[in-house]
matplotlib code that plots the C-alpha trace (Angstrom):
import matplotlib.pyplot as plt

x = [11.6, 8.2, 4.9, 4.8, 8.1, 6.9, 3.6, 5.6, 7.9, 4.9, 3.3, 6.6, 6.8, 3.2, 4.0, 7.0, 5.0, 2.3, 4.9, 6.4, 3.0, 2.3, 5.7, 4.9, 1.6, 3.3, 6.0, 3.2, 1.6, 4.9, 5.5, 2.1, 2.7, 6.1, 4.6, 1.9, 4.5, 6.6, 3.7, 2.8, 6.3, 6.4, 3.1, 4.5, 7.7, 5.7, 3.6, 6.8, 8.3, 5.2, 5.2, 8.9, 8.3, 5.6, 7.8, 10.6, 8.2, 7.0, 10.5, 11.3, 8.2, 9.0, 12.5, 11.2, 8.6, 11.3, 13.5, 10.6, 9.3, 12.6, 13.5, 9.9, 10.1, 13.5, 12.1, 9.1, 11.3, 13.5, 10.4, 8.9, 12.2, 12.4, 8.8, 9.5, 12.5, 10.9, 7.7, 9.5]
y = [39.5, 41.0, 39.5, 41.0, 39.2, 35.9, 36.2, 37.0, 34.0, 31.7, 32.9, 32.3, 28.8, 28.1, 29.3, 27.0, 24.1, 24.7, 24.8, 21.6, 19.9, 21.1, 19.8, 16.4, 16.3, 17.1, 14.4, 11.8, 12.7, 12.3, 9.0, 7.7, 8.8, 7.1, 3.9, 3.9, 4.3, 1.6, -0.8, -0.1, -0.6, -4.0, -4.9, -4.0, -6.0, -9.0, -8.8, -8.5, -11.5, -13.6, -12.5, -13.4, -16.8, -17.5, -16.3, -18.6, -21.5, -20.6, -20.4, -23.8, -25.4, -23.9, -25.2, -28.7, -28.4, -27.3, -30.3, -32.5, -30.5, -29.8, -33.5, -34.3, -31.5, -32.7, -36.2, -34.8, -32.7, -35.7, -37.8, -35.1, -34.8, -38.6, -38.7, -35.8, -37.6, -41.0, -39.9, -37.9]
z = [47.3, 47.6, 46.8, 43.3, 42.4, 43.9, 41.9, 38.7, 39.3, 40.0, 36.7, 34.8, 36.3, 35.4, 31.8, 31.7, 33.0, 30.5, 27.7, 28.9, 28.9, 25.4, 24.2, 25.8, 24.0, 20.7, 21.4, 22.1, 18.8, 17.0, 18.7, 17.7, 14.1, 14.1, 15.6, 12.9, 10.2, 11.8, 12.0, 8.4, 7.2, 9.0, 7.3, 3.9, 4.6, 5.7, 2.5, 0.4, 2.1, 1.3, -2.3, -2.6, -1.1, -3.6, -6.4, -5.2, -5.2, -8.7, -10.0, -8.5, -10.0, -13.5, -13.3, -12.6, -15.5, -17.9, -17.0, -18.1, -21.0, -22.9, -23.3, -24.5, -27.0, -28.2, -28.7, -30.6, -32.8, -33.6, -34.3, -36.5, -38.4, -38.9, -40.1, -42.5, -44.0, -44.2, -45.9, -48.6]

ax = plt.figure().add_subplot(projection="3d")
ax.plot(x, y, z, "-o")
ax.set_aspect("equal")
plt.show()
């Protein structure tokens, strides 16, 4: 190998090295984008879980309210019916 071949090989190796460095930079950018998307997805999931927990609590409370309200309404309807028939 003469000096010209060695210089050409050195240039090719430098080009390969530069290409590898550019690819690593692109991979880092993609990794950061993926990390940002992952963090955002986790945040959205956490928010959805909090909403679901509040919804569950609301459903539980409404069930308890209906267990009290329905019998009261039934008694009021019976009383209104009784008054209606006794007055006429």
